Steps between C-alpha positions, in 0.01 A plus 500: 500500500619853423481752785523878509538747786202680649521773764253455786332818636699449825827520308618141484546319169296192408527244224231521235311273452487337841480118491194306604512355855506139377787576265703663776429221749621244248817697437595499869381153594663323206787716381638768728694310763569192292666708225690718750361838395623813675700436816386140537776244455536122520750535787640776721855549634553573872568870441160537331321339794695722739382799294136389533547462876643852516206648309268331750705649785429845359127426474495357853669811641270739313183313594596472865582872507147565375364281779329247274385167647753230404267300276568492127301424186735472203285555190665365187771335708686343207754256635434602860835657584349808667246300703765249606738776610227682692401177671858458620481857632207403722199579280192282463467466124250401233559513124314469169575501129373388159746210497635268767806416290736740679390407850508127424853522364671739740299540821280191542493561877251780421261273307252475787499881524444553127191541279512464123262695278397832352603783733171690489299183564719404794487849649120500472493168682728630777274805539191278527681301767586832673870417503749781557877539519735763637707524180376427149792455264446579132851449364532518121129430460320829430666534159375152400127526562231613257342751740748629761245739652254216562775299665584785737132540586471128574805503726380777731250295708768237566733740681468476877475803726842661513610300198643606168532407135851452358525548123812436292483591130749574223575871464410542133458805278714687752687819414828309509365250248396794284857629518636160398262494204606850394866396506432180303622285790192276502159451346171431678610152597291525817178498293442126495137386491346264590750464788450863601172673421534822705807719552548730797751764602537713812224743406248260350531255790423783740201598285364145489524457878333837558219416256439174689495702826815346645723707727861478380718441805840436344653487151838350417700405192751219454835471321511706175610217272434719195822683584672224305326622185695828510833329421566309176704241689207404725194580288297182536246620243765536229668174605253256658782280629574771760162467675600230747810692606293816557255307714784341697633850572159608623478198731848560640468876549151502646578220745816685602310823569225328697748304710722805553215698661134415465375843621738686267400279208133585562586872510688460172207312341261779600725765349529295181120483476472876538734524200304236311832317463502123535386200301209425733281695740385371838199668661338449840141622519215501749160373392217747431325619815225263599647205306771396743 
């Protein structure tokens, strides 16, 4: 299928046309993990798992600072690395996703705490059951769904009193990406439907949360891997063989910074978000009044 870009009234970019729900469900259940799309791999080296643990340490520190109850629902949990790390940090966890492939392969100890199925259907079921959690994790999920605003609306009733929503999305159509395009250092390689259907940056993510009546509590950005695109010797768009080395640098540097000083790393990540500078954005938001 051929896709084009469409600007949503709230400022984020969407793929046009959007796929049908059955088509998207089939893509994730039968293809995504098995064919190792995106960050998903058949195996992970120790430094990658250490990196995932460190990212969870940041989330744990931020959530505890906000005073959230230490119960977690990981929506679109993938292979379960975040949920597994948070469990080791003392959280009571539950997880769900389109496919059980990642959990079954890498974190089978979470199988009894996992539900497989369409996210909106599962969230509706949890709401009917009046289940709530202190932290709802939406990590690299919002960009994948057909209707991100509906997903945010469906999450709100599941957030316990004093709880928060954690969203992690790619930082796309940012001003730095625009600069890279102007200099001919990349093309719009981030536009990749049907994997990603919506594309957010610092400003549009804020606008989406505000439109859904969420209170933004914290906004951070991660390692600016697109720095490598500014040098011909490390431009992983011009030479695709350089991609793994760029990712390895991100893993090494970000783990180093987190382990050097967790509070200083969080301060740095907040400053990076204010600049709109980082490959991904991480937001913490409070549910609309009356929903949590």
